[in-house]
C-alpha positions as CSV (number, residue, x, y, z in Angstrom):
1,M,-116.8,125.1,48.8
2,D,-118.8,121.9,48.4
3,G,-119.1,119.2,51.1
4,I,-116.4,116.9,49.7
5,N,-113.8,119.6,49.5
6,A,-114.7,120.9,53.0
7,I,-114.3,117.4,54.5
8,S,-110.9,116.9,52.7
9,M,-109.7,120.3,53.9
10,S,-110.8,119.5,57.4
11,G,-108.9,116.3,57.3
12,F,-105.8,118.1,55.9
13,M,-106.0,120.7,58.7
14,N,-106.4,118.0,61.3
15,T,-103.4,116.1,59.9
16,G,-101.4,119.3,59.9
17,V,-102.2,120.2,63.4
18,T,-101.4,116.7,64.6
19,G,-98.1,116.8,62.8
20,L,-97.3,120.1,64.3
21,F,-98.2,118.8,67.8
22,F,-95.9,115.8,67.2
23,I,-93.0,118.0,66.2
24,V,-93.5,120.3,69.2
25,V,-93.6,117.4,71.6
26,E,-90.4,115.9,70.0
27,V,-88.4,119.1,70.2
28,L,-89.6,119.9,73.7
29,S,-88.6,116.4,74.8
30,I,-85.1,116.8,73.4
31,L,-84.7,120.2,75.0
32,F,-85.9,118.8,78.3
33,V,-83.4,115.9,78.2
34,W,-80.7,118.3,77.1
35,S,-81.3,120.4,80.2
36,L,-81.2,117.3,82.4
37,L,-77.9,116.2,80.8
38,Q,-76.3,119.5,81.8
39,E,-76.4,118.4,85.4
40,V,-74.3,115.3,84.8
41,K,-70.7,115.4,85.8
42,W,-69.1,114.6,82.5
43,D,-65.5,115.0,83.8
44,K,-65.7,111.4,85.0
45,L,-66.3,110.2,81.5
46,F,-64.4,112.7,79.4
47,R,-61.0,114.2,80.1
48,F,-62.2,117.5,78.6
49,P,-65.9,117.7,79.1
50,R,-66.3,121.0,77.3
51,N,-64.6,120.1,74.0
52,A,-66.4,119.3,70.7
53,K,-66.4,115.5,71.0
54,A,-68.0,115.6,74.5
55,R,-70.6,118.1,73.4
56,M,-71.4,116.1,70.3
57,F,-71.9,113.0,72.5
58,Q,-74.3,115.0,74.8
59,V,-76.3,116.2,71.7
60,I,-76.6,112.7,70.3
61,L,-77.5,111.3,73.7
62,A,-80.1,114.1,74.2
63,I,-81.7,113.3,70.8
64,V,-81.8,109.6,71.4
65,I,-83.3,109.8,74.9
66,G,-85.5,112.7,74.0
67,H,-86.9,110.9,71.0
68,S,-87.7,107.8,73.2
69,F,-89.3,110.0,75.8
70,A,-91.4,111.8,73.1
71,Q,-92.5,108.5,71.6
72,F,-93.7,107.3,75.0
73,I,-95.7,110.5,75.5
74,L,-97.2,110.4,72.0
75,Q,-98.1,106.7,72.2
76,Y,-99.7,107.3,75.6
77,W,-101.7,110.2,74.1
78,E,-102.7,108.0,71.1
79,Y,-103.9,105.2,73.4
80,T,-106.0,107.6,75.5
81,V,-107.6,108.9,72.4
82,L,-108.4,105.3,71.4
83,L,-109.9,104.6,74.8
84,R,-112.3,107.5,74.4
85,G,-113.9,105.6,71.6
86,F,-114.1,102.5,73.8
87,A,-115.9,104.3,76.6
88,E,-118.6,105.8,74.3
């Protein structure tokens, strides 16, 4: 493999690993928020907290909050990577 192809493959692998990392952080954040939402007393908000509408609300809420939490973590990680270049 010549030098140009090696560099482009290296960039592709780096992009793939970064994408995989972002997906893992996103999914773990949603699962973390879902586990936290299980402790909420939903019977104060819903008459039947175990029916499909209440569960769908919990799923959507977990996705929205989990996505926001993941974005915070990923942006923080990105800023720390940028700061490494500043310190060098």
